[in-house]
C-alpha positions in Angstrom: 57.0 -92.9 93.4 56.1 -95.2 90.5 56.2 -92.3 87.7 60.0 -92.4 88.0 60.6 -96.0 88.8 58.7 -98.5 86.5 59.8 -101.5 88.7 57.4 -100.5 91.3 54.3 -100.5 89.0 53.1 -104.1 90.0 54.6 -104.0 93.4 52.9 -103.1 96.6 54.0 -99.5 97.6 53.4 -97.4 100.8 54.7 -94.0 101.9 55.3 -93.0 105.6 54.7 -89.8 107.5 57.1 -87.5 109.0 59.8 -89.3 110.8 59.0 -92.5 109.0 56.1 -93.1 111.5 53.0 -94.1 110.1 51.7 -95.4 106.8 49.9 -92.5 105.0 49.5 -93.7 101.5 49.1 -97.2 99.9 48.9 -98.5 96.4 46.0 -100.7 95.6 48.3 -103.9 95.8 49.2 -102.7 99.4 45.6 -102.2 100.4 44.8 -105.7 99.1 47.2 -107.2 101.6 45.1 -105.7 104.4 47.8 -102.9 105.5 45.6 -100.2 107.3 45.9 -96.6 106.7 47.5 -94.7 109.5 49.1 -97.7 111.2 52.6 -97.4 112.7 55.2 -98.9 110.4 56.7 -100.9 113.1 53.4 -102.7 113.8 53.3 -104.2 110.3 57.0 -104.4 109.5 56.8 -108.1 109.4 54.0 -108.0 106.8 55.8 -105.5 104.8 58.8 -107.7 104.6 56.9 -110.8 103.8 55.2 -109.4 100.8 58.2 -107.4 99.5 56.4 -104.1 99.9 58.3 -101.0 98.7 58.5 -98.5 101.7 59.3 -94.8 101.2 59.7 -91.6 103.2 57.5 -88.8 102.2 59.2 -86.9 99.4 57.4 -83.7 99.7 59.2 -81.9 97.1 58.6 -84.5 94.6 55.0 -84.7 95.3 54.4 -80.9 95.3 56.2 -80.6 92.0 54.3 -83.5 90.3 51.0 -82.1 91.5 52.0 -78.7 89.9 52.6 -80.6 86.7 49.4 -82.4 86.7 47.5 -79.1 87.5 49.2 -77.4 84.6 48.2 -80.2 82.2 44.6 -79.9 83.3 44.5 -76.1 82.9 45.4 -76.5 79.4 42.3 -78.9 78.7 39.6 -76.5 80.2 39.0 -72.7 80.4 38.4 -73.0 84.2 40.2 -75.0 86.9 39.9 -74.9 90.7 42.8 -76.4 92.4 41.0 -78.1 95.4 44.0 -79.8 96.9 47.3 -81.3 96.1 45.7 -84.2 94.4 42.2 -82.9 93.4 40.9 -80.2 91.0 37.4 -79.1 89.7 37.2 -78.4 86.1 34.4 -76.3 84.5 33.1 -78.3 81.6 29.9 -76.3 81.0 31.3 -75.0 77.5 31.9 -78.7 76.3 28.2 -79.7 76.0 28.6 -80.6 72.4 31.6 -82.8 73.1 31.3 -86.6 73.8 32.2 -86.1 77.4 33.1 -89.7 78.4 35.5 -89.7 75.3 36.9 -86.3 76.3 37.3 -87.5 79.9 39.5 -90.5 78.6 41.5 -88.1 76.5 42.2 -86.2 79.6 43.4 -89.2 81.5 45.7 -90.2 78.7 47.1 -86.6 78.3 47.8 -86.3 82.1 49.5 -89.9 82.0 51.5 -89.1 79.0 52.8 -85.6 80.3 53.4 -86.7 83.9 53.3 -90.3 84.3 50.5 -89.9 87.0 47.2 -92.0 86.7 44.1 -90.0 87.4 40.4 -90.7 87.7 37.8 -88.4 86.2 34.1 -87.8 87.5 31.8 -85.5 85.6 28.3 -84.4 86.9 26.1 -81.4 87.0 27.4 -80.2 90.4 30.6 -80.4 92.5 29.0 -82.8 95.0 27.8 -85.1 92.3 31.2 -84.9 90.5 32.9 -86.0 93.7 30.7 -89.0 93.8 31.3 -89.8 90.2 35.0 -89.5 90.8 34.8 -91.8 93.8 32.9 -94.4 91.6 35.6 -94.0 88.9 38.3 -94.8 91.4 36.5 -97.6 93.3 34.5 -99.5 90.6 36.7 -101.2 88.0 33.6 -101.2 85.6 34.1 -97.5 85.0 38.0 -97.8 84.1 38.7 -94.4 85.7 36.1 -92.4 84.1 32.5 -91.9 85.4 30.1 -89.4 83.8 26.6 -88.8 85.5 24.6 -87.1 82.7 21.1 -88.4 83.1 18.7 -88.6 86.0 18.9 -92.3 85.8 22.7 -92.4 86.1 22.7 -89.8 88.9 20.1 -92.0 90.9 22.0 -95.1 90.4 25.1 -93.4 91.7 23.3 -92.0 94.8 21.8 -95.4 95.7 25.4 -96.9 95.6 27.0 -94.1 97.9 26.8 -94.4 101.6 25.9 -91.2 103.4 29.3 -91.1 105.1 31.0 -91.1 101.8 29.3 -87.8 100.6 31.7 -84.9 100.4 31.1 -82.6 103.3 29.3 -85.1 105.6 31.6 -85.8 108.5 31.4 -88.5 111.1 29.0 -86.7 113.5 26.5 -85.9 110.8 26.8 -89.4 109.4 25.6 -90.8 112.9 22.7 -88.3 113.1 21.6 -89.2 109.5 21.8 -92.9 110.1 19.8 -92.6 113.2 17.2 -91.0 111.1 17.5 -93.8 108.5 19.1 -91.8 106.1 21.7 -94.4 104.8 22.5 -93.3 101.3 23.1 -90.3 99.2 19.6 -90.9 97.5 18.0 -91.0 101.0 19.7 -87.5 101.7 18.6 -86.1 98.5 14.9 -87.2 99.1 15.0 -86.1 102.8 12.8 -83.4 104.4 14.4 -80.1 103.4 13.2 -78.3 106.5 14.8 -81.3 108.7 17.9 -81.1 106.9 18.3 -77.2 107.4 17.3 -77.5 110.9 19.8 -80.1 111.9 22.6 -79.7 109.2 22.1 -75.8 108.7 23.0 -74.0 105.6 25.9 -76.3 104.7 23.6 -79.5 104.8 21.0 -77.7 102.7 23.5 -76.9 100.1 24.8 -80.5 100.0 21.3 -81.8 99.7 20.6 -79.2 96.9 23.9 -80.3 95.1 22.6 -84.0 95.2 19.4 -82.8 93.5 21.5 -81.3 90.7 21.2 -77.8 91.7 24.6 -76.2 91.7 25.3 -74.3 94.9 29.0 -74.2 95.0 30.6 -72.1 92.3 34.1 -72.4 91.0 36.7 -70.8 93.1 39.1 -69.6 90.4 41.1 -67.4 92.8 42.2 -69.1 96.2 41.1 -67.1 99.3 43.9 -65.2 100.8 45.6 -67.1 103.7 44.9 -65.9 107.1 48.0 -67.6 108.5 51.0 -69.8 107.5 52.4 -72.5 109.7 55.6 -74.4 109.4 56.3 -77.1 111.9 58.1 -80.5 112.3 58.6 -83.3 114.7 62.1 -84.0 115.4 64.0 -86.9 114.3 65.5 -87.3 117.8 64.8 -85.7 121.2 65.9 -82.0 121.5 66.7 -80.4 125.0 69.2 -77.5 124.3 68.1 -74.1 123.5 70.8 -73.9 120.8 69.2 -76.7 118.7 65.7 -75.3 119.3 66.9 -72.0 118.0 68.1 -73.6 114.9 64.9 -75.3 114.2 62.7 -72.3 115.1 65.0 -70.1 112.8 64.5 -72.6 110.0 60.8 -72.6 110.4 60.6 -68.6 110.5 62.8 -68.6 107.2 60.3 -70.9 105.5 57.4 -68.9 106.6 59.1 -65.7 105.1 59.7 -67.5 101.8 56.0 -68.4 101.6 55.0 -64.9 102.2 57.3 -63.6 99.5 55.9 -66.1 97.1 52.5 -64.8 97.6 53.5 -61.2 97.8 52.2 -60.9 101.3 53.1 -59.6 104.7 52.6 -60.8 108.2 52.0 -58.6 111.3 52.0 -61.4 114.0 54.4 -64.3 114.7 53.8 -67.2 117.1 56.3 -69.8 118.2 55.4 -73.1 120.0 57.6 -75.9 121.4 56.2 -79.3 122.8 57.5 -82.4 124.5 56.1 -85.9 123.4 52.4 -86.3 124.2 53.6 -89.8 125.3 55.8 -88.6 128.0 54.8 -89.0 131.7 52.3 -86.2 132.8 54.9 -84.3 134.8 57.5 -84.3 132.0 55.1 -82.8 129.4 55.2 -79.2 128.3 53.5 -77.1 125.7 55.0 -73.6 125.4 53.6 -71.0 122.9 53.6 -67.3 122.8 52.6 -64.7 120.0 54.1 -61.3 119.5 53.2 -58.4 117.1 56.1 -57.8 114.5 57.3 -54.1 114.5 55.5 -53.7 111.2 54.1 -56.1 108.6 56.9 -57.9 106.9 58.1 -60.7 104.8 61.8 -60.2 105.7 63.4 -63.4 107.0 65.9 -61.5 109.2 63.2 -59.7 111.0 61.2 -62.9 111.7 64.1 -64.7 112.9 64.8 -62.0 115.3 61.4 -62.1 116.5 61.1 -65.9 116.8 64.4 -66.0 118.7 63.0 -63.6 121.3 59.9 -65.5 121.8 61.5 -68.8 122.0 63.9 -67.5 124.8 60.6 -66.5 126.7 59.0 -70.1 126.5 62.0 -72.5 126.6 62.2 -74.5 129.9 65.5 -76.0 130.9 65.4 -79.8 131.5 62.4 -80.5 129.2 62.9 -83.0 126.4 61.4 -81.5 123.1 59.9 -83.5 120.3 58.2 -80.8 118.1 58.3 -77.0 117.4 56.7 -74.6 114.9 56.3 -71.1 113.8 53.0 -69.4 112.7 52.7 -66.1 111.1 49.4 -64.4 111.0 47.8 -61.0 110.3 48.5 -61.6 106.7 47.7 -58.8 104.1 48.7 -58.2 100.6 52.0 -56.3 100.3 50.5 -53.7 97.9 47.9 -52.6 100.6 50.8 -51.9 103.1 53.1 -49.8 100.8 52.1 -46.5 102.4 52.1 -47.6 105.9 55.4 -49.2 105.4 56.9 -46.3 104.1 56.2 -44.5 107.3 58.1 -47.1 109.5 60.8 -47.3 107.1 61.8 -43.6 107.6 63.9 -44.7 110.7 66.2 -46.7 108.6 65.3 -46.8 105.0 68.7 -47.8 103.7 68.7 -50.9 105.9 65.1 -51.8 104.9 66.0 -51.5 101.3 69.2 -53.5 101.6 67.3 -56.3 103.4 64.6 -56.4 100.8 67.1 -56.7 98.0 69.1 -59.4 99.9 65.7 -61.5 100.2 65.3 -61.1 96.4 68.8 -62.3 95.7 68.4 -65.3 98.1 65.1 -66.3 96.5 66.7 -66.0 93.0 69.6 -68.1 93.9 67.4 -70.8 95.6 65.1 -70.9 92.6 67.9 -71.6 90.3 70.1 -73.8 92.2 67.5 -75.5 94.6 65.9 -74.9 98.0 68.5 -74.2 100.7 71.3 -73.4 98.4 71.6 -70.1 100.2 70.3 -69.5 103.7 70.8 -67.4 106.8 73.4 -68.7 109.2 71.0 -69.3 112.1 69.0 -71.9 110.0 70.5 -75.4 110.5 68.4 -78.5 110.2 71.3 -81.1 110.5 71.0 -81.9 114.1 67.1 -82.2 114.5 65.8 -82.8 111.0 63.0 -85.6 110.6 64.1 -89.1 109.9 63.8 -89.9 106.1 65.8 -92.9 105.8 63.9 -94.3 102.7 63.6 -91.1 100.8 63.5 -91.5 97.1 65.5 -89.0 94.8 64.0 -85.6 94.1 63.7 -86.5 90.4 62.1 -83.3 89.1 63.4 -80.6 91.5 67.1 -81.4 92.0 69.8 -81.4 89.3 71.7 -84.2 90.8 68.7 -86.4 91.0 67.6 -86.1 87.4 67.6 -89.5 85.7 70.2 -90.2 83.1 68.9 -91.4 79.8 71.5 -93.0 77.3 70.3 -93.3 73.8 
């Protein structure tokens, strides 16, 4: 949000979840005010107003695009990059041993900031787990000024001593309790713990974490993301929905989005699931969760085929008189399109012209939406106007929508 609005740079900023419900992101200034993560917006509305906190709806299009720009910038600075999440990446720096690594890390920060306006922190160490610890120190400790390089045994030990066991990457809440009961309080304690005890109680995953803390690399770079087993698109509605017609519009929209994602990954799905749900806060006798899975006629990425299947499933799980708050579509049994070309040709014999026509139609739709923006062309059944989530504080889509591009007069 700050990258395109400099007026926000010294002001507390928070971002809300779907339907402007809970606070899911906070600037350092907002954290200093004691605004808790995950709290409903209405519970701290007075505090937000008193301190002139800027509040935004989640702008997923903007965040996704800016993440892509950051990763593209980082990819130009190293021969190998693993995009771990929307805001994290691992870089292989093994070929940079002759460089001044702290200086190179500072140059990386400057380059990303210059190209994208996004501030980043850099942690460098011999293993992924140690690099995560270094990155956390770079973020949390002002002494490091956004860069922490753990190169020597002394630097690594100092970092481990200052890292609580619950803050170690891969150590969840249950393992934290187990380790603390054993008086393993810090990352240094875990690194020095009995290897046999760790393997017995934390299994192979815990053993790898311990080895990584000892400087032994056990987690290789994943340069190619594992193929997805399923794709899910779901939303909580901005208001209560009770009619089948509105649910059909929502489910059609979700099925269409799943199909678009499949085409982007050049994959096909063979199974489709639809689920609908009332609010979990409704009285017990008014609650309902309906879900059903069906096999598609053949593996596909075609929006029309998926919409038809989703509509049929929805008709079977819809219950009249219920007030629905959420729905979603999941496609599974995903395989690469190339591996199904022979099988598909057998199914396509029944109506090859229709299949070819639909495939070309999908290509044209994707091309138009790529050029003019998502949703420029859609199937008539897709309509989000009546049920779409509340986004009353949505910022412009500065980098993905022509009408929202900032005008600069020179």
